[in-house]
C-alpha positions as CSV (number, residue, x, y, z in Angstrom):
1,M,-51.6,50.8,22.7
2,I,-52.9,48.0,20.5
3,E,-50.2,45.7,18.8
4,Q,-51.1,45.7,15.3
5,D,-51.2,41.9,13.7
6,R,-48.1,40.5,12.3
7,P,-47.7,38.0,9.5
8,P,-46.8,34.5,10.5
9,V,-43.2,33.7,11.0
10,A,-41.4,30.3,9.8
11,P,-39.8,28.6,12.5
12,D,-36.2,29.4,11.1
13,D,-37.2,32.8,10.9
14,E,-38.3,33.0,14.4
15,D,-35.3,31.7,15.8
16,D,-33.3,34.0,14.2
17,A,-35.5,37.1,15.5
18,V,-35.2,35.7,18.9
19,E,-31.4,35.2,18.5
20,E,-31.2,38.8,17.1
21,R,-33.3,40.2,20.2
22,E,-30.7,38.4,22.5
23,I,-27.8,40.0,21.2
24,D,-29.1,43.5,21.2
25,Q,-30.2,43.0,24.9
26,A,-26.7,41.5,25.1
27,G,-25.1,44.7,23.5
28,A,-26.9,47.0,25.9
29,E,-25.5,45.1,28.6
30,L,-22.1,45.1,26.6
31,A,-22.1,49.0,26.7
32,A,-20.2,48.9,30.0
33,A,-17.8,46.5,28.9
34,P,-13.8,47.5,27.7
35,E,-13.5,49.3,24.2
36,S,-11.5,46.4,22.9
37,L,-14.0,43.9,23.6
38,K,-17.4,46.0,22.4
39,R,-15.1,46.6,19.0
40,G,-14.5,42.9,18.8
41,A,-18.1,41.9,19.7
42,E,-19.2,44.3,16.8
43,V,-17.2,42.9,14.4
44,V,-18.2,39.6,15.1
45,K,-21.8,40.6,15.0
46,A,-21.2,42.2,11.8
47,Q,-20.9,38.7,10.2
48,L,-24.1,37.2,11.3
49,K,-26.1,38.9,8.3
50,H,-24.4,36.1,5.9
51,L,-23.8,33.1,7.7
52,P,-25.7,29.8,7.1
53,N,-27.1,27.6,9.6
54,G,-24.9,24.6,8.4
55,P,-21.7,23.4,9.4
56,G,-18.5,24.6,8.9
57,V,-15.2,26.0,10.1
58,Y,-14.4,29.8,11.3
59,R,-11.1,31.8,11.7
60,M,-10.5,35.0,13.7
61,F,-7.9,37.3,12.8
62,D,-6.2,40.3,14.8
63,A,-5.3,43.7,13.6
64,K,-2.1,42.4,12.0
65,G,-3.8,39.5,10.1
66,D,-2.5,36.5,12.4
67,C,-5.2,33.9,13.0
68,L,-6.1,34.0,16.9
69,Y,-8.5,31.0,16.8
70,V,-9.7,28.3,14.4
71,G,-13.0,26.3,15.5
72,K,-15.6,24.5,13.9
73,A,-19.4,24.4,14.3
74,R,-22.7,22.4,13.4
75,S,-24.3,25.6,12.9
76,L,-21.9,28.6,11.9
77,K,-24.7,31.5,12.5
78,K,-25.3,30.2,16.2
79,R,-22.1,29.7,17.2
80,V,-20.8,33.2,15.8
81,A,-23.9,34.5,17.8
82,N,-22.6,33.0,21.0
83,Y,-19.4,35.1,20.5
84,A,-21.3,38.1,19.2
85,R,-22.9,38.6,22.8
86,G,-19.3,39.5,24.2
87,L,-20.4,38.8,27.7
88,G,-20.9,35.4,29.7
89,H,-17.4,34.2,28.4
90,N,-14.5,33.3,30.5
91,I,-11.2,35.4,30.4
92,R,-9.8,33.5,27.6
93,I,-12.6,33.8,25.2
94,S,-13.1,37.6,26.0
95,R,-9.5,38.3,25.3
96,M,-10.0,36.3,22.1
97,I,-13.2,38.6,21.3
98,A,-11.3,41.6,22.3
99,E,-8.4,40.9,19.7
100,T,-10.5,39.7,16.9
101,C,-10.6,42.5,14.0
102,S,-11.8,39.8,11.2
103,M,-13.4,36.4,10.7
104,E,-13.4,34.0,7.8
105,F,-15.6,31.1,7.1
106,V,-15.6,27.8,5.2
107,S,-18.9,25.9,4.8
108,T,-18.8,21.8,5.0
109,E,-21.3,19.4,3.9
110,T,-21.0,17.7,7.2
111,E,-19.6,18.2,11.1
112,T,-17.2,15.6,10.4
113,E,-16.1,17.0,7.2
114,A,-15.6,20.5,9.6
115,L,-13.7,18.5,12.5
116,L,-10.9,17.4,9.9
117,L,-10.7,20.8,8.3
118,E,-10.6,22.3,11.7
119,A,-7.5,20.0,13.1
120,N,-5.8,20.6,9.7
121,L,-5.9,24.1,10.2
122,I,-5.0,24.3,13.5
123,K,-1.6,22.1,12.9
124,R,-0.9,24.4,10.0
125,L,-1.8,27.9,11.4
126,R,-1.2,27.1,15.1
127,P,-3.5,29.7,16.6
128,R,-2.9,31.3,20.0
129,F,-5.9,30.5,21.6
130,N,-6.5,27.1,20.1
131,V,-5.2,23.9,21.9
132,L,-1.5,23.0,20.3
133,L,0.1,19.8,19.8
134,R,3.7,20.8,20.2
135,D,5.3,17.8,19.3
136,D,4.0,16.9,15.8
137,K,6.6,14.9,14.4
138,S,5.2,11.9,12.7
139,F,5.7,8.4,14.2
140,P,8.1,5.7,12.8
141,Y,6.9,2.6,11.5
142,I,8.4,-0.8,10.5
143,L,8.0,-1.2,6.7
144,I,8.3,-4.7,4.6
145,A,8.4,-3.1,1.3
146,T,6.5,-5.1,-1.7
147,D,8.4,-3.2,-4.8
148,H,11.2,-5.8,-4.7
149,P,11.4,-9.7,-5.5
150,A,13.2,-9.7,-2.1
151,P,11.1,-7.4,0.3
152,Q,13.3,-5.2,2.6
153,I,12.5,-4.6,6.1
154,A,13.0,-0.8,6.9
155,K,12.3,2.1,9.5
156,H,10.0,4.3,8.1
157,R,8.8,7.7,8.7
158,G,6.4,10.3,7.1
159,A,4.2,9.9,4.0
160,R,3.6,6.1,3.1
161,I,4.5,6.4,-0.6
162,R,6.2,3.1,-1.1
163,K,4.6,0.3,-1.6
164,G,4.4,-2.3,1.1
165,D,3.1,-3.3,4.7
166,Y,3.4,-1.0,7.6
167,F,3.5,-2.1,11.1
168,G,3.1,0.8,13.9
169,P,3.4,3.4,15.4
170,F,6.0,2.8,17.7
171,A,6.9,5.2,20.5
172,S,10.2,6.2,19.3
173,A,12.9,5.3,16.6
174,G,15.0,3.4,19.1
175,A,12.2,1.2,19.5
176,V,12.0,0.3,15.8
177,G,15.6,0.1,15.5
178,R,16.0,-2.6,18.2
179,T,12.8,-4.4,16.7
180,I,14.2,-4.6,13.4
181,D,17.4,-5.9,14.8
182,A,15.7,-8.6,16.5
183,L,13.3,-9.4,13.4
184,E,16.8,-9.7,11.4
185,R,17.7,-12.4,13.6
186,A,14.6,-14.1,14.1
187,F,13.4,-14.1,10.2
188,L,16.9,-13.4,8.6
189,L,15.4,-10.3,6.3
190,R,17.6,-7.9,4.3
191,S,17.6,-4.4,5.7
192,C,19.9,-2.8,2.8
193,A,18.9,-0.7,0.3
194,D,18.0,-1.7,-3.3
195,S,21.3,-0.2,-4.9
196,Y,23.1,-1.8,-2.5
197,Y,21.3,-5.3,-2.8
198,E,21.9,-4.8,-6.6
199,R,25.6,-4.5,-6.5
200,R,26.4,-7.5,-4.4
201,T,28.5,-10.1,-5.6
202,R,29.2,-12.1,-2.4
203,P,27.1,-11.8,1.1
204,C,27.7,-9.2,3.2
205,L,28.7,-9.1,7.1
206,L,25.2,-9.6,8.3
207,H,25.1,-12.8,6.5
208,Q,28.0,-14.0,8.0
209,I,26.6,-13.0,11.7
210,K,23.5,-14.7,11.1
211,R,21.3,-11.6,10.5
212,C,20.5,-12.1,6.8
213,S,19.7,-15.2,4.5
214,A,21.8,-13.0,1.7
215,P,19.0,-13.3,-1.0
216,C,21.5,-10.9,-2.8
217,T,23.9,-13.7,-4.0
218,G,21.5,-16.6,-3.9
219,E,22.4,-18.2,-0.6
220,I,18.3,-18.6,-0.6
221,S,16.1,-18.7,-3.2
222,I,13.4,-16.1,-3.7
223,E,10.7,-18.4,-3.1
224,D,12.1,-19.5,0.3
225,Y,13.0,-15.9,1.0
226,A,9.2,-15.3,0.5
227,L,8.4,-17.8,3.3
228,L,10.7,-15.7,5.8
229,V,8.8,-12.7,4.6
230,G,5.5,-14.2,5.4
231,E,6.4,-15.4,8.7
232,A,7.6,-12.3,9.7
233,R,4.3,-10.4,8.5
234,D,2.6,-13.0,10.4
235,F,4.3,-12.3,13.6
236,L,3.8,-8.5,13.0
237,T,0.2,-9.1,12.6
238,G,-0.5,-11.0,16.0
239,K,-0.1,-14.5,14.9
240,S,3.2,-14.8,16.8
241,D,2.1,-18.1,18.5
242,R,1.8,-20.1,15.3
243,V,5.2,-18.7,13.9
244,K,6.8,-19.8,17.4
245,R,5.3,-23.5,17.3
246,E,6.0,-23.7,13.2
247,L,9.6,-22.7,14.2
248,N,9.6,-25.2,17.2
249,D,8.6,-28.1,15.2
250,A,11.1,-27.2,12.7
251,M,13.7,-27.3,15.3
252,A,12.6,-30.6,16.6
253,E,12.6,-32.0,13.1
254,A,16.1,-31.2,12.6
255,S,17.4,-32.4,15.7
256,E,15.6,-35.6,15.0
257,A,17.5,-35.9,11.3
258,L,20.7,-34.8,13.3
259,D,21.3,-31.6,11.3
260,F,22.3,-30.0,14.5
261,E,23.7,-26.7,12.7
262,R,19.9,-26.4,10.9
263,A,18.7,-26.9,14.5
264,A,20.6,-24.4,15.9
265,V,19.5,-21.4,13.4
266,Y,15.8,-22.4,14.6
267,R,16.8,-22.3,18.1
268,D,18.2,-18.4,17.7
269,R,15.5,-17.6,15.6
270,L,13.1,-18.6,18.6
271,A,15.5,-16.8,21.2
272,A,14.9,-13.6,18.9
273,L,11.1,-13.8,19.0
274,A,11.1,-14.3,22.9
275,A,13.5,-11.0,22.9
276,I,11.2,-9.1,21.1
277,Q,8.0,-10.0,23.3
278,S,10.1,-9.8,26.3
279,S,11.2,-6.0,25.6
280,Q,7.9,-4.7,24.9
281,G,6.4,-5.0,28.4
282,V,2.9,-5.8,29.4
283,N,1.2,-7.2,26.5
284,P,-2.6,-7.2,26.6
285,R,-4.7,-10.4,26.2
286,T,-7.7,-9.1,24.7
287,V,-7.1,-5.9,23.2
288,E,-5.3,-7.1,19.4
289,E,-5.2,-2.9,18.2
290,A,-5.5,0.2,20.0
291,D,-4.2,3.5,21.2
292,V,-4.9,4.1,24.5
293,F,-4.9,8.2,25.6
294,A,-4.9,9.5,29.3
295,I,-4.6,13.2,30.5
296,H,-3.7,14.7,33.8
297,A,-3.5,18.4,34.5
298,E,-1.4,19.7,37.4
299,G,0.2,23.2,38.4
300,G,-1.2,24.9,35.0
301,Q,0.2,22.2,32.9
302,T,-1.0,19.1,31.1
303,C,0.1,15.7,30.0
304,V,-1.3,13.3,27.7
305,E,0.2,9.8,27.9
306,A,-0.4,7.5,24.6
307,F,0.0,4.0,24.7
308,F,0.2,2.1,21.0
309,F,-0.9,-1.7,20.9
310,R,-0.7,-3.8,17.8
311,A,-1.0,-7.2,17.4
312,Y,-1.6,-7.8,21.2
313,Q,1.9,-6.2,21.6
314,N,2.8,-3.0,23.4
315,W,4.5,-0.9,20.8
316,G,5.7,1.7,23.3
317,A,4.6,4.8,25.0
318,R,5.2,8.8,24.3
319,A,4.1,11.5,26.7
320,F,2.8,14.9,25.2
321,F,2.5,18.3,26.7
322,P,0.1,20.3,24.8
323,K,-0.2,24.2,25.1
324,A,-3.4,24.7,26.5
325,D,-5.2,27.7,28.4
326,R,-5.3,26.9,32.1
327,S,-9.1,27.4,31.9
328,L,-9.9,24.5,29.5
329,E,-11.3,21.7,31.4
330,P,-8.9,18.1,30.5
331,R,-11.7,16.9,28.4
332,E,-11.5,19.9,26.4
333,V,-7.8,19.6,25.9
334,L,-8.0,15.7,25.0
335,G,-10.6,16.4,22.4
336,A,-8.6,19.0,20.7
337,F,-5.3,16.8,21.1
338,L,-7.2,14.0,19.6
339,A,-8.2,15.9,16.5
340,Q,-4.7,16.9,15.6
341,F,-3.0,13.9,16.7
342,Y,-4.8,12.0,14.0
343,D,-4.7,14.7,11.5
344,A,-1.0,13.0,10.7
345,E,-1.6,9.4,12.1
346,E,-3.4,6.3,10.7
347,P,-5.8,5.4,13.5
348,P,-6.4,1.9,15.0
349,R,-9.8,0.5,15.1
350,L,-9.8,1.0,18.8
351,V,-9.3,4.3,20.9
352,L,-9.5,4.1,24.6
353,L,-9.6,7.3,26.6
354,S,-9.5,8.2,30.3
355,E,-11.9,11.3,29.6
356,D,-15.0,11.4,28.1
357,V,-14.7,14.1,25.2
358,E,-17.1,16.4,23.5
359,D,-18.5,14.8,20.4
360,R,-17.0,11.6,20.7
361,A,-19.3,10.1,18.1
362,L,-18.3,12.6,15.9
363,L,-14.7,11.8,16.4
364,S,-15.2,8.4,15.9
365,E,-17.3,8.9,12.6
366,A,-14.0,11.3,11.3
367,L,-11.6,8.8,12.0
368,T,-13.6,6.2,10.6
369,I,-13.9,8.4,6.9
370,R,-10.5,8.8,7.3
371,S,-9.2,5.2,7.6
372,G,-11.7,3.6,5.5
373,R,-12.6,1.3,8.5
374,K,-14.8,1.2,11.5
375,V,-13.2,3.1,14.3
376,E,-14.7,3.1,17.7
377,V,-13.7,5.8,20.2
378,S,-14.5,4.6,23.9
379,V,-14.0,5.5,27.6
380,P,-14.0,1.8,29.2
381,A,-15.4,1.2,32.4
382,R,-14.1,-2.0,33.2
383,G,-12.4,-5.2,32.5
384,E,-8.4,-5.1,30.9
385,K,-9.3,-2.1,28.7
386,R,-9.9,-0.3,31.9
387,E,-6.9,-1.4,33.1
388,L,-5.1,-0.2,30.3
389,V,-6.3,3.4,30.6
390,A,-5.6,3.2,34.4
391,R,-2.1,2.5,33.6
392,A,-1.5,5.2,30.9
393,L,-3.3,7.7,33.7
394,A,-0.5,6.8,36.0
395,N,2.3,7.0,33.6
396,A,0.8,10.7,32.9
397,R,0.9,11.7,36.4
398,E,4.2,10.6,36.7
399,A,5.6,12.1,33.5
400,L,3.8,15.5,34.5
401,G,5.1,15.3,38.0
402,R,9.0,14.8,36.3
403,R,8.0,17.9,34.2
404,L,6.9,20.0,37.1
405,A,10.3,19.0,39.1
406,E,12.4,19.8,36.3
407,T,10.6,23.1,35.7
408,S,10.9,24.1,39.4
409,T,14.9,22.9,39.2
410,Q,15.4,25.0,36.2
411,A,13.7,27.9,37.9
412,R,16.0,27.7,40.8
413,L,19.0,27.3,38.2
414,L,18.3,30.2,36.3
415,A,17.8,32.4,39.5
416,G,21.3,31.1,40.3
417,V,22.5,32.2,37.3
418,A,21.2,35.6,37.6
419,E,22.7,35.8,40.8
420,A,26.1,34.9,39.4
421,F,26.1,37.4,36.7
422,A,24.5,40.0,38.2
423,L,21.3,40.4,36.2
424,S,18.3,42.3,36.9
425,S,16.0,39.0,36.5
426,P,16.2,35.2,35.6
427,P,17.2,35.1,31.6
428,A,14.4,33.6,29.9
429,R,16.5,33.0,26.9
430,I,20.0,32.1,27.0
431,E,22.4,31.9,23.9
432,V,25.5,29.9,23.9
433,Y,28.1,30.2,21.0
434,D,30.9,28.0,19.9
435,N,33.0,27.3,16.9
436,S,34.5,23.8,15.3
437,H,36.9,23.4,12.6
438,I,40.2,21.8,11.6
439,M,42.8,24.0,10.8
440,G,40.4,26.1,9.5
441,T,38.9,23.9,7.2
442,A,35.0,23.2,7.3
443,A,34.6,26.0,9.8
444,V,31.3,26.5,11.2
445,G,29.8,28.5,14.1
446,G,26.7,27.0,16.2
447,M,24.7,28.5,18.6
448,I,22.3,26.8,21.0
449,V,19.2,27.8,23.0
450,A,18.1,27.2,26.6
451,G,15.5,28.6,28.9
452,P,12.8,27.9,31.7
453,E,11.7,24.6,29.6
454,G,15.3,23.3,29.2
455,F,17.0,23.1,25.6
456,Q,15.0,24.8,22.7
457,K,16.3,22.7,20.0
458,T,14.0,24.2,17.2
459,H,15.8,27.5,18.3
460,Y,19.2,26.1,17.4
461,R,21.0,27.8,14.6
462,K,24.2,27.1,12.8
463,F,26.8,29.4,10.7
464,N,28.8,28.3,7.8
465,I,31.6,30.5,8.4
466,R,32.8,32.4,5.5
467,P,36.7,32.2,4.6
468,E,37.1,35.5,2.9
469,D,39.2,37.7,4.8
470,L,40.0,35.4,7.6
471,T,43.3,33.7,9.1
472,P,42.5,30.2,8.7
473,G,42.1,28.9,12.4
474,D,41.4,32.6,13.7
475,D,38.9,31.4,16.1
476,T,38.4,35.4,17.5
477,A,37.8,36.3,13.9
478,M,34.9,33.6,13.3
479,M,33.2,34.3,16.6
480,R,33.3,38.1,15.3
481,Q,31.5,36.8,11.8
482,V,29.3,34.6,13.9
483,L,27.9,37.2,16.1
484,R,27.9,40.1,13.7
485,R,25.4,37.8,11.2
486,R,23.5,37.0,14.2
487,F,22.8,40.0,15.9
488,A,22.5,42.4,12.6
489,R,19.7,40.1,11.3
490,L,18.2,40.0,14.8
491,Q,18.4,43.9,14.7
492,K,16.9,43.9,11.2
493,E,13.9,41.9,11.9
494,S,13.0,43.6,15.1
495,A,13.5,47.0,14.0
496,R,10.6,49.3,15.2
497,G,8.3,50.6,12.8
498,P,7.4,54.2,12.5
499,D,4.7,54.1,15.2
500,G,7.6,52.6,17.4
501,T,5.9,49.2,17.8
502,V,7.9,46.2,17.2
503,P,6.8,43.9,14.3
504,D,4.5,40.9,15.5
505,G,6.5,37.7,15.1
506,A,10.0,39.5,15.7
507,P,12.3,36.8,17.1
508,P,13.1,37.1,20.7
509,W,16.3,38.7,22.2
510,P,18.4,37.1,24.3
511,D,18.6,38.0,28.0
512,L,22.0,36.2,28.1
513,V,25.1,35.6,25.8
514,L,27.7,32.8,26.8
515,I,30.8,32.4,24.5
516,D,33.0,29.8,24.6
517,G,36.3,31.5,25.1
518,G,38.3,33.7,27.6
519,Q,39.2,37.7,27.6
520,G,40.3,37.7,24.1
521,Q,36.9,36.3,23.0
522,L,34.5,38.5,25.2
523,T,36.7,41.4,24.1
524,A,35.9,40.6,20.2
525,A,32.3,39.7,20.9
526,R,31.7,43.1,22.8
527,E,33.4,45.0,20.1
528,T,31.1,43.5,17.5
529,L,28.1,44.1,19.3
530,A,29.7,47.9,19.9
531,E,29.8,48.1,15.8
532,L,25.9,47.2,15.8
533,G,25.2,49.5,18.8
534,L,24.2,46.7,20.9
535,E,26.9,46.8,23.6
536,S,24.7,47.9,26.4
537,E,21.5,45.9,24.8
538,V,22.8,42.2,25.5
539,P,24.8,40.8,28.6
540,I,28.0,38.7,27.7
541,V,29.7,36.4,29.3
542,G,33.1,34.5,28.2
543,V,33.8,30.9,29.7
544,A,37.1,29.9,29.6
545,K,38.2,26.2,30.7
546,G,40.4,25.3,33.3
547,M,44.2,24.9,33.3
548,D,44.3,21.4,31.6
549,R,40.8,22.0,30.0
550,E,39.4,20.5,33.6
551,A,35.8,20.8,34.3
552,G,35.0,22.3,37.3
553,R,37.8,24.9,37.5
554,E,35.9,27.1,34.5
555,T,36.8,31.2,34.6
556,F,34.2,33.5,33.6
557,F,34.7,36.9,32.1
558,M,32.4,39.8,32.3
559,A,32.9,43.4,31.4
560,G,33.9,45.6,34.2
561,K,34.4,42.7,36.4
562,A,37.6,40.8,37.4
563,P,37.9,36.9,36.2
564,F,36.1,34.9,38.9
565,R,35.0,31.3,39.6
566,L,32.2,29.7,41.1
567,P,32.4,27.1,43.7
568,P,33.2,23.7,42.5
569,K,30.2,22.1,43.6
570,D,28.1,24.7,43.0
571,P,24.6,23.4,40.9
572,V,24.9,26.6,38.6
573,L,28.4,25.7,37.5
574,Y,27.2,22.2,36.6
575,Y,24.2,24.1,34.5
576,L,26.6,26.5,32.9
577,Q,28.9,23.3,32.3
578,R,26.1,21.6,30.7
579,L,25.2,24.8,28.3
580,R,28.6,25.0,27.2
581,D,29.0,21.1,26.5
582,E,25.9,21.2,24.5
583,A,26.9,23.9,22.3
584,H,30.4,22.1,22.0
585,R,28.5,19.3,20.8
586,Y,26.1,20.8,18.5
587,A,28.8,22.7,16.8
588,I,31.4,19.3,16.7
589,G,28.0,17.6,14.8
590,V,27.6,20.4,12.4
591,H,31.4,20.5,11.5
592,R,31.5,16.7,11.0
593,A,28.5,16.5,8.7
594,K,29.9,19.6,6.7
595,R,33.2,17.7,6.3
596,S,31.6,14.6,5.3
597,R,29.6,16.5,2.6
598,E,32.8,17.7,1.5
599,F,34.8,14.4,1.4
600,V,32.1,13.0,-0.8
601,A,31.6,16.4,-2.7
602,N,32.3,15.8,-6.7
603,P,34.2,18.7,-8.4
604,L,31.6,18.6,-11.4
605,D,29.0,19.5,-8.7
606,E,30.6,23.3,-9.1
607,V,29.9,23.4,-13.0
608,A,27.2,25.7,-14.2
609,G,24.8,24.1,-16.3
610,V,25.8,20.3,-15.1
611,G,22.9,18.9,-13.3
612,P,22.8,15.1,-12.3
613,T,21.7,13.4,-15.5
614,R,24.9,15.1,-17.4
615,K,27.2,14.2,-14.6
616,R,26.2,10.7,-14.7
617,A,27.0,11.0,-18.5
618,L,30.2,12.6,-18.4
619,L,31.4,9.7,-15.6
620,A,30.2,6.9,-17.8
621,Y,32.1,8.3,-20.6
622,F,35.1,9.4,-18.7
623,G,35.3,7.2,-15.8
624,T,36.0,9.6,-13.0
625,A,35.6,13.4,-12.6
626,K,39.4,13.8,-12.6
627,A,39.5,12.3,-16.2
628,V,37.2,15.0,-17.0
629,A,39.0,17.8,-15.7
630,R,42.1,16.7,-17.7
631,A,40.3,16.2,-21.2
632,G,40.7,18.1,-24.0
633,L,37.9,20.5,-25.8
634,A,37.6,17.9,-28.5
635,D,37.1,15.0,-26.2
636,L,34.7,16.7,-24.1
637,E,32.4,17.5,-27.5
638,K,32.2,13.8,-28.2
639,A,30.7,13.0,-24.8
640,P,26.9,12.1,-25.1
641,G,24.6,14.9,-24.2
642,V,27.4,17.8,-24.3
643,S,27.0,20.3,-27.0
644,K,29.7,22.5,-27.9
645,A,29.0,25.3,-25.8
646,M,28.7,23.0,-22.5
647,A,32.0,21.3,-23.6
648,K,33.4,25.1,-23.7
649,A,31.9,25.7,-20.3
650,I,33.3,22.7,-18.6
651,Y,36.8,23.1,-20.5
652,D,37.1,26.9,-19.1
653,H,36.1,25.8,-15.5
654,F,38.5,23.2,-14.9
655,H,41.3,25.2,-16.3
656,E,40.5,28.6,-15.3
657,R,40.9,27.0,-11.7
658,S,44.3,25.5,-12.6
659,A,45.6,28.7,-14.2
């Protein structure tokens, strides 16, 4: 057969034709694949007709509308065509394609813009098949505010709304606190809030202990205080040698003038600067500003160690354990991690890596655009920069080793818990409940959660116990209320649909519930769950303290079993004590916070229609909330900003209560 002549094909059309032939050929091979994979590949293939060749971001969704994956591409059409083939992928990608029921696309002007959008969407949607940065809490910074004649030094976390100079990031809030304490001693800067500053009529205690120069009361002029602020700013921007030299000269000058008291002040400031630098560990000689990232993978887990260097000083380190599929290479995990990390953090001028990530130049360009200055991303091969990366890598190995050891130990402890309480398998989720109150006032319940990865603090819950129908101080009734509210909601959110399936995203059920209390508390807990039809669903154990509330002599209560104890030195006993103590600590903390709020609560807060502005006006006119409560209707009507109707509402509120 003679093939007919065809019109010439444009290069792009020719590429598309080749691509379509390859997809059709792959489709023939896909016929033998599982039905779910074939169905997913068809969904992906159907998107190809209308996709551009330009850059953009794509999202893949499952049947319930949950986002499975977010990705970026230099060419959306080519990337999606790769998925449409359906074959030749690893297990993770194949599983993702099989679950895909729909896709969405966003075209961007550049691939850099696509990279930034991808990182933003991953952090917001947290797709199941992406590498996820678990600890996405923002880092603390030191702020020297410039919105006041006497600038304040303070710890700052979050959006940089306040006007001032920000120094960081620091690895932890503790590191920031210690540095600020030392900076106060070195430069005598104020750390008090502006409202506190304005109210001072005499110097506060910080001035007495030589940690503040007290500009609030004129102990130092605003001009001289500005010089101290400038010295602190110089020190934090790497000019520490010059600052120390100037302080040394000033101390020598004061000594020669026999002004030993002033010389002692300079001596103490120099000592504080030395303390800051010594506490920052090994400081680089040639690297002024850099973030160092090293990744290590082992045992199916990954650790990314981050070092932060600013002003030639080490400002701390933090270990991250991103959630990633085992099939991903370390460099793939590191690249995805960095895009998410810098979605919220300000990048330095230099980023040093232990692995050469894909699209390193693109990442550098994206960070440059985001920060408005040149950002270099490199993998050093020699010199001090390589030494910093090697040190970070060693720390990553150690941190991951500790985590793997803890995970192994945790697994053994959970297996011991299962044996002690005759559970069919080690519990993946343990919920521990405790109440806290003072003679029934400010009563709260606390729930803590533990599992194979230790305490899961994001799952902790507090319950403000409602006093209706409760005898003050009745712990058993309080526990009934807490458990009823907890499990009734859990039952509602996990209700099976008409097809018998549990809704996607339903909260997990506990494999074991521990109650702080003895037989009485256990009976109340079992009766409460029985009312909800859940008595046989959740194993419950009561933990009663020993004779004199002595740790190590706890008695355990379970249904259908005589009370028993564990051997005094049993590791499982220590683990259960830790769980109980954590629940006790959490409940007490919640109770104290509630009690503190009640101490400072204003009776006017309970009056409907009285907001912050009207409350300030009433307090300014009458002096105290008690005076407002005692005021007559005519007096209330005379208050500024109070109408007759509002005056009547305020009067009725307080007099109905006292009636």
